[in-house]
C-alpha positions in Angstrom: 9.4 11.9 13.7 8.2 8.9 15.6 7.6 10.7 18.9 6.4 7.8 21.1 5.4 8.9 24.6 4.3 5.5 25.9 4.6 1.8 25.3 1.7 -0.6 24.9 1.9 -4.0 26.6 3.0 -6.7 24.3 4.9 -4.5 21.9 8.6 -4.2 21.5 10.6 -1.2 22.7 9.3 1.5 20.5 11.7 3.1 18.0 12.1 6.8 18.4 13.7 7.3 15.0 13.0 5.8 11.7 15.7 3.9 9.9 15.5 2.6 6.4 17.5 -0.5 7.3 15.3 -1.3 10.2 12.1 -0.9 8.1 13.3 -3.2 5.4 14.6 -5.8 7.8 11.3 -5.7 9.7 9.4 -6.2 6.5 11.6 -9.2 5.6 11.2 -10.7 9.1 7.4 -10.5 9.1 7.1 -11.7 5.5 9.4 -14.7 5.9 7.5 -15.8 9.0 4.2 -15.8 7.0 5.4 -16.1 3.4 2.8 -18.7 2.3 -0.2 -16.6 3.2 1.3 -13.5 1.5 2.2 -15.3 -1.7 -1.2 -17.0 -1.7 -3.0 -13.7 -1.4 -0.9 -12.2 -4.2 -1.7 -15.1 -6.5 -5.5 -14.8 -5.8 -5.3 -11.0 -6.3 -3.6 -11.5 -9.7 -6.1 -14.1 -10.8 -9.1 -11.8 -9.8 -7.6 -8.9 -11.8 -6.7 -11.2 -14.7 -10.3 -12.5 -14.9 -11.7 -9.0 -14.8 -9.4 -7.9 -17.6 -10.4 -11.0 -19.6 -14.1 -10.4 -19.1 -14.0 -6.7 -20.0 -11.1 -6.6 -22.4 -11.5 -9.8 -24.4 -13.4 -8.1 -27.1 -12.6 -5.9 -30.1 -12.9 -2.2 -29.5 -15.4 -1.9 -32.3 -19.1 -1.2 -32.0 -21.0 -1.8 -28.8 -18.0 -3.1 -26.9 -16.7 0.4 -26.3 -19.2 0.9 -23.5 -18.3 -2.6 -22.1 -14.7 -1.6 -22.0 -15.5 1.6 -20.2 -17.5 -0.3 -17.6 -14.6 -2.7 -17.3 -12.1 0.1 -16.7 -14.3 1.4 -13.8 -14.7 -2.1 -12.3 -11.0 -2.9 -12.6 -10.1 0.4 -10.9 -12.5 -0.2 -8.0 -11.2 -3.8 -7.5 -7.7 -2.5 -7.7 -8.3 0.0 -4.9 -9.9 -2.7 -2.8 -6.9 -5.1 -3.4 -4.5 -2.3 -2.4 -6.6 -1.8 0.8 -6.4 -5.5 1.5 -2.6 -5.5 1.2 -2.5 -2.6 3.7 -4.8 -4.3 6.1 -2.6 -7.4 6.0 0.5 -5.3 6.6 -1.2 -3.6 9.6 -2.0 -7.0 11.0 1.7 -7.8 10.9 2.6 -4.5 12.6 0.0 -5.2 15.3 1.6 -8.6 15.9 -1.4 -10.6 14.5 0.0 -12.8 11.8 -2.7 -12.5 9.1 -4.6 -15.4 7.8 -6.0 -15.2 4.3 -9.3 -13.7 5.4 -7.6 -11.1 7.5 -6.7 -9.1 4.4 -10.3 -8.2 3.9 -11.1 -7.0 7.5 -11.8 -3.4 6.6 -15.3 -1.9 6.5 -14.8 1.7 5.2 -15.0 0.6 1.5 -16.4 3.9 0.3 -13.5 5.9 1.8 -11.0 3.5 0.2 -12.5 3.9 -3.2 -12.9 7.7 -2.9 -9.3 8.0 -1.6 -8.1 5.9 -4.5 -9.9 8.0 -7.1 -8.7 11.3 -5.6 -5.1 10.2 -5.3 -5.2 8.7 -8.8 -6.6 11.9 -10.4 -4.1 14.1 -8.5 -1.3 11.9 -9.7 -2.4 11.9 -13.3 -2.7 15.7 -13.3 0.8 15.8 -11.7 2.3 13.7 -14.4 0.6 15.8 -17.1 2.4 18.8 -15.6 5.9 17.5 -16.6 6.1 14.3 -14.5 7.9 15.7 -11.4 4.6 17.0 -9.8 3.1 13.5 -10.2 6.0 11.9 -8.4 5.7 14.4 -5.6 1.9 13.7 -5.3 2.6 9.9 -5.2 5.2 10.4 -2.5 3.2 12.7 -0.3 0.0 10.6 -0.6 1.9 7.3 0.0 0.2 6.6 3.4 -3.4 7.7 2.4 -4.8 4.1 2.7 -3.0 3.3 6.0 -4.7 6.4 7.5 -8.1 5.4 6.0 -7.9 1.8 7.3 -5.8 2.2 10.5 -7.4 5.4 11.7 -10.8 5.1 10.0 -10.3 8.5 8.4 -12.3 9.8 5.5 -10.5 10.2 2.1 -9.8 13.9 2.4 -8.6 13.7 6.0 -6.4 10.7 5.2 -4.7 12.5 2.3 -4.0 15.5 4.5 -2.7 13.2 7.3 -0.4 11.4 4.8 1.0 14.7 3.5 1.6 16.0 7.1 3.2 12.8 8.3 5.5 12.3 5.3 6.5 16.0 5.3 7.6 15.6 8.9 10.5 13.3 7.8 11.0 13.8 4.1 14.7 12.9 4.0 14.5 9.4 5.5 11.2 8.6 3.8 12.5 9.6 0.4 15.4 7.2 0.9 12.9 4.5 2.0 10.7 5.2 -1.1 13.8 4.8 -3.3 14.7 1.6 -1.6 11.1 0.3 -2.1 11.2 1.2 -5.8 14.6 -0.3 -6.2 13.7 -3.6 -4.5 10.6 -4.0 -6.6 12.5 -3.3 -9.8 14.9 -6.1 -8.9 12.0 -8.3 -8.1 10.5 -7.5 -11.5 13.7 -8.3 -13.3 13.8 -11.8 -11.8 11.1 -12.9 -14.4 8.6 -11.1 -12.2 8.8 -13.9 -9.6 10.8 -11.8 -7.3 7.8 -9.5 -6.8 6.2 -12.2 -4.7 8.9 -11.4 -2.2 9.7 -7.7 -2.8 6.1 -6.5 -2.8 5.1 -7.9 0.6 8.5 -7.0 2.2 8.4 -3.4 1.0 4.7 -3.0 1.8 5.3 -4.2 5.4 8.4 -2.0 5.6 6.4 1.1 4.5 3.6 0.4 6.9 6.2 0.0 9.7 7.6 3.4 8.7 4.1 4.8 8.9 3.5 3.5 12.4 6.9 4.7 13.6 6.4 8.2 12.1 3.0 8.7 13.6 4.0 7.3 17.0 1.8 4.2 16.8 2.6 0.8 18.4 4.9 -1.7 16.6 4.9 -5.4 17.5 8.2 -7.2 17.8 
């Protein structure tokens, strides 16, 4: 995993092996140096999703509002996929050494691929959970890096899913430990009245994106 054959100017000595500790500490370092922007983006994202839920969910389920709720579910899902993509774009900026400003989170153009990837992964995960939960967890794990491949490598949805499965399968042991650490940190963040998520979500997102770059042999900024 992480077979780097060369080094790009302006980047740190490239790690040849992924470490969970290095990934988490890298995520903390990048977040703490740009915490205001990350927290600000999270607040705006929560407000947008809250407004959509209020608009489409603020009615009774009786009568004509059933269709309205169905439309709301679709709109909410699409916006959710785009917000996820914006988080990944921000993390990729950090890995590239370009401290993201607020607008940097939206610097991706392959919107259709993002939405299609989100739908496909979501459907596969739901089917997996229906099949006694464990298959759903496996799907979530193996498709973890679908959006980074879509946004970073401009891959279509199917190719990105295949790339994620291949990359994660190349280093299952370490990445499983990282996934458990990510889940654990976000549970702790949620227990702190939810406020801890404003730290744990960006830290773990940057950490997982760092792991993605190390695993595929991409450049990592200091």
